[in-house]
VMD Tcl script that draws the C-alpha trace (Angstrom):
set ca {
  {23.05 -27.63 36.56}
  {19.52 -27.48 38.01}
  {18.69 -29.86 40.84}
  {16.39 -32.86 40.33}
  {13.64 -31.13 42.29}
  {13.80 -28.01 40.12}
  {13.68 -30.03 36.89}
  {10.79 -32.11 38.19}
  {8.91 -28.92 39.11}
  {9.46 -27.52 35.62}
  {8.20 -30.75 34.02}
  {5.02 -30.65 36.10}
  {4.55 -26.97 35.26}
  {4.89 -27.57 31.50}
  {2.51 -30.53 31.72}
  {-0.08 -28.28 33.37}
  {0.39 -25.71 30.60}
  {0.02 -28.46 28.00}
  {-3.32 -29.49 29.50}
  {-4.55 -25.90 29.20}
  {-3.38 -25.39 25.60}
  {-4.75 -28.78 24.57}
  {-8.14 -27.99 26.10}
  {-8.19 -24.55 24.46}
  {-7.37 -26.16 21.12}
  {-10.31 -28.55 21.41}
  {-12.70 -25.75 22.39}
  {-11.51 -23.53 19.54}
  {-11.75 -26.44 17.11}
  {-15.36 -27.10 18.12}
  {-16.24 -23.41 17.72}
  {-14.43 -23.33 14.38}
  {-16.50 -26.24 13.08}
  {-19.69 -24.35 13.87}
  {-18.43 -21.02 12.50}
  {-17.08 -22.69 9.36}
  {-20.48 -24.16 8.63}
  {-22.09 -20.76 9.11}
  {-19.71 -18.93 6.76}
  {-19.91 -21.66 4.10}
  {-23.70 -21.33 4.12}
  {-23.52 -17.53 4.18}
  {-21.11 -16.79 1.33}
  {-23.23 -18.19 -1.56}
  {-26.18 -16.10 -0.35}
  {-24.00 -12.99 -0.09}
  {-22.57 -13.55 -3.57}
  {-26.02 -14.02 -5.07}
  {-27.28 -10.81 -3.47}
  {-24.23 -8.96 -4.79}
  {-24.80 -10.35 -8.26}
  {-28.47 -9.32 -8.30}
  {-27.63 -5.82 -7.11}
  {-24.82 -5.49 -9.67}
  {-27.17 -6.60 -12.46}
  {-29.69 -3.90 -11.60}
  {-27.24 -1.08 -10.98}
  {-25.25 -1.93 -14.12}
  {-28.33 -2.09 -16.34}
  {-29.66 0.84 -18.33}
  {-32.32 1.70 -15.78}
  {-33.16 5.21 -14.56}
  {-32.11 4.37 -11.01}
  {-30.12 6.59 -8.69}
  {-28.94 5.75 -5.22}
  {-26.97 7.87 -2.74}
  {-25.02 4.75 -1.76}
  {-23.24 4.44 -5.11}
  {-22.25 8.09 -5.54}
  {-18.64 8.76 -4.65}
  {-17.78 12.18 -3.26}
  {-14.76 14.00 -1.91}
  {-13.60 12.31 1.27}
  {-13.62 14.78 4.16}
  {-14.60 12.35 6.90}
  {-13.99 8.61 6.96}
  {-15.23 5.72 9.09}
  {-13.16 2.59 9.64}
  {-14.84 -0.62 10.84}
  {-12.19 -3.06 12.09}
  {-12.92 -6.61 13.28}
  {-10.72 -8.27 15.91}
  {-11.24 -10.75 18.75}
  {-12.19 -10.04 22.34}
  {-9.44 -12.29 23.74}
  {-5.82 -13.14 23.02}
  {-3.99 -16.43 22.37}
  {-4.81 -16.52 18.66}
  {-1.39 -15.96 17.14}
  {-0.91 -12.88 14.97}
  {-4.65 -12.53 14.29}
  {-5.14 -9.29 16.25}
  {-1.68 -7.93 15.51}
  {-2.36 -8.08 11.77}
  {-5.69 -6.26 12.15}
  {-4.07 -3.53 14.24}
  {-1.22 -3.20 11.71}
  {-3.74 -2.76 8.89}
  {-5.67 -0.25 11.01}
  {-2.48 1.78 11.54}
  {-1.80 1.74 7.82}
  {-5.35 2.85 6.99}
  {-5.32 5.63 9.59}
  {-1.99 6.79 8.19}
  {-3.50 7.17 4.72}
  {-6.24 9.45 6.06}
  {-4.08 11.44 8.52}
  {-4.35 14.54 6.35}
  {-8.07 14.71 7.17}
  {-7.29 15.31 10.85}
  {-7.87 12.94 13.75}
  {-11.37 14.31 14.42}
  {-12.40 13.32 10.89}
  {-11.36 9.68 11.28}
  {-14.03 7.63 13.06}
  {-13.07 4.15 14.23}
  {-15.79 1.56 14.81}
  {-14.02 -1.29 16.65}
  {-15.67 -4.72 16.63}
  {-13.71 -6.58 19.31}
  {-11.92 -5.50 22.48}
  {-8.40 -5.83 21.06}
  {-8.89 -3.32 18.25}
  {-10.83 -1.08 20.64}
  {-7.83 -0.98 22.98}
  {-5.51 -0.34 20.04}
  {-7.64 2.60 18.86}
  {-7.49 4.16 22.33}
  {-3.70 3.77 22.39}
  {-3.59 5.68 19.11}
  {-5.40 8.56 20.79}
  {-8.83 7.99 19.22}
  {-12.16 7.86 20.97}
  {-13.69 4.70 19.45}
  {-17.33 4.75 18.39}
  {-19.60 2.51 20.43}
  {-20.39 -0.89 18.87}
  {-21.93 -4.13 20.09}
  {-19.64 -6.05 22.45}
  {-20.97 -9.44 21.28}
  {-20.71 -8.88 17.51}
  {-17.12 -10.18 17.58}
  {-17.52 -13.51 19.41}
  {-21.23 -14.17 18.80}
  {-22.21 -12.48 15.53}
  {-25.92 -11.92 14.99}
  {-27.67 -10.45 11.98}
  {-29.66 -8.08 14.19}
  {-26.56 -6.42 15.65}
  {-24.80 -6.31 12.27}
  {-27.91 -4.77 10.70}
  {-28.09 -2.09 13.41}
  {-24.46 -1.11 12.78}
  {-25.01 -1.17 9.00}
  {-28.06 1.10 9.21}
  {-26.15 3.43 11.52}
  {-23.38 3.75 8.93}
  {-25.86 4.19 6.09}
  {-27.70 6.90 8.00}
  {-24.44 8.77 8.68}
  {-23.42 8.42 5.01}
  {-26.70 9.81 3.68}
  {-26.59 12.67 6.21}
  {-23.11 13.60 4.99}
  {-21.51 12.90 8.38}
  {-19.08 10.50 6.68}
  {-17.97 10.28 3.05}
  {-16.38 6.85 3.03}
  {-16.52 3.62 5.06}
  {-13.66 1.10 5.12}
  {-13.89 -2.49 6.38}
  {-10.93 -4.40 7.85}
  {-11.47 -8.08 8.60}
  {-10.07 -11.58 8.07}
  {-11.52 -13.83 5.40}
  {-11.56 -17.52 6.34}
  {-10.15 -19.56 3.46}
  {-8.95 -22.69 5.24}
  {-7.78 -23.95 8.59}
  {-4.26 -22.66 7.98}
  {-5.04 -19.62 5.81}
  {-6.93 -16.50 6.91}
  {-6.62 -13.56 4.51}
  {-6.70 -10.04 5.93}
  {-8.93 -7.87 3.75}
  {-9.53 -4.16 3.47}
  {-12.61 -3.22 1.47}
  {-14.61 -0.09 0.70}
  {-18.05 -0.54 2.25}
  {-19.51 2.83 1.21}
  {-19.87 4.09 -1.43}
  {-20.72 0.80 -3.17}
  {-18.07 -0.06 -5.75}
  {-19.81 -1.96 -8.56}
  {-16.51 -3.14 -10.04}
  {-15.69 -5.07 -6.84}
  {-19.18 -5.93 -5.61}
  {-19.15 -9.32 -7.32}
  {-16.00 -11.14 -6.26}
  {-13.39 -12.60 -8.58}
  {-14.76 -16.13 -8.39}
  {-18.19 -15.04 -9.66}
  {-16.61 -12.93 -12.43}
  {-14.57 -15.91 -13.62}
  {-17.71 -18.05 -13.80}
  {-19.48 -15.42 -15.86}
  {-16.51 -15.12 -18.24}
  {-16.38 -18.89 -18.71}
  {-20.08 -19.00 -19.52}
  {-19.53 -16.21 -22.04}
  {-21.60 -13.19 -22.85}
  {-22.83 -10.41 -20.65}
  {-24.93 -10.66 -17.53}
  {-28.54 -11.31 -18.48}
  {-30.91 -8.82 -16.90}
  {-34.12 -10.75 -17.48}
  {-35.82 -9.96 -14.16}
  {-39.52 -9.18 -13.93}
  {-39.75 -6.30 -11.45}
  {-42.76 -5.58 -9.26}
  {-43.81 -2.98 -8.27}
  {-40.87 -0.93 -9.67}
  {-37.11 -1.03 -10.06}
  {-36.71 2.07 -7.86}
  {-38.58 0.48 -4.96}
  {-36.76 -2.81 -5.34}
  {-33.33 -1.13 -5.30}
  {-34.35 1.03 -2.32}
  {-35.04 -2.16 -0.35}
  {-32.26 -4.29 -1.83}
  {-29.28 -2.03 -1.11}
  {-29.81 -1.84 2.70}
  {-30.29 -5.62 2.72}
  {-27.05 -6.18 0.79}
  {-25.10 -3.79 3.02}
  {-26.48 -5.35 6.22}
  {-25.71 -8.82 4.92}
  {-22.20 -7.73 3.94}
  {-21.44 -6.52 7.46}
  {-22.87 -9.71 8.98}
  {-20.84 -11.87 6.59}
  {-17.68 -9.96 7.55}
  {-18.43 -10.56 11.24}
  {-19.00 -14.30 10.71}
  {-15.92 -14.49 8.47}
  {-13.77 -12.79 11.11}
  {-15.18 -15.04 13.84}
  {-14.33 -18.20 11.89}
  {-10.84 -16.86 11.16}
  {-10.30 -16.12 14.86}
  {-11.17 -19.69 15.89}
  {-8.95 -21.10 13.13}
  {-6.04 -18.91 14.24}
  {-6.56 -19.89 17.88}
  {-6.79 -23.60 17.04}
  {-3.52 -23.40 15.12}
  {-1.80 -21.33 17.83}
  {-2.85 -23.76 20.58}
  {-1.70 -26.72 18.46}
  {1.72 -25.11 18.07}
  {1.83 -24.34 21.82}
  {0.90 -27.95 22.66}
  {3.57 -29.31 20.30}
  {6.17 -27.00 21.85}
  {5.13 -28.16 25.32}
  {5.58 -31.81 24.28}
  {9.08 -31.07 22.96}
  {10.01 -29.18 26.11}
  {8.75 -32.02 28.29}
  {10.89 -34.48 26.34}
  {13.99 -32.30 26.72}
  {13.37 -31.78 30.44}
  {12.75 -35.50 30.96}
  {16.08 -36.30 29.30}
  {17.77 -33.70 31.49}
  {16.07 -35.16 34.59}
  {17.15 -38.73 33.72}
  {20.74 -37.66 33.05}
  {20.92 -35.73 36.32}
  {19.38 -38.65 38.22}
  {21.78 -41.12 36.61}
  {24.71 -38.89 37.48}
  {23.54 -38.58 41.08}
  {23.23 -42.38 41.39}
  {26.69 -42.88 39.87}
  {28.20 -40.37 42.33}
  {26.55 -42.17 45.25}
  {27.89 -45.54 44.04}
  {31.38 -44.07 43.71}
  {31.15 -42.71 47.24}
  {30.06 -46.12 48.54}
  {32.84 -47.96 46.67}
  {35.41 -45.37 47.79}
  {34.32 -45.71 51.42}
  {34.52 -49.52 51.40}
  {38.08 -49.45 50.05}
  {39.37 -47.30 52.89}
}
mol new
graphics top color blue
foreach p $ca { graphics top sphere $p radius 0.5 }
foreach p [lrange $ca 0 end-1] q [lrange $ca 1 end] { graphics top cylinder $p $q radius 0.2 }
display resetview
């Protein structure tokens, strides 16, 4: 059995750990509140942009765009969102697992034809362990998403797609649904898939309302010019939304992980305190027995 001093040292050590996990939980919770507000304000805008673009591209208009034309995949780009730091449960592990699965599907293309764009240090380190040379991305896009940085990455991908340097772009990121639920998603970013551009929630609303989508827009100066400007905006916004979504999911996962760690610390402190009291009581009883035994001699 451990001595009283050893048990007391362990109790103090666990209490110190509890202070750290509790503080980290409060910080993550505060960041989550801010990120949750950002993603809740962002998603309706993203959905509306998607709906407008779908209406135009689905209409009988003589419009062609290189971003909606699928071609044989000879070179693929994978954009994976993770966190820069640990202590967020299985958040990063799930992203890396999905990255491994995606890379495995494109292995037949050859490693040189699989380009990984890591957003976050954890997925960057994982890509290097897999033997890839990750493409350079913004270091702050993971923990402090900005539209400017997301737009720069989006235009870089669009430029490579038009030039034929890549034939497909895949996104891997977490979608924040609630405090306890973050859904890992894998989506095709390029070419644009019209059947999945408007999400299921919007499609259900349209079906309930009945009828087909009404394309009653008045276009100035022309549909071609509008689409040429709208598609880059939608793609940039999509990448920014994914970054904000992933950021909110990270803070939610960290808040939950730190809550679990704090609860475990409380339970361990209770168990150690019971052990300390039992050991102390036993030590006192032994001393009393020694005193009584000595007085009877």
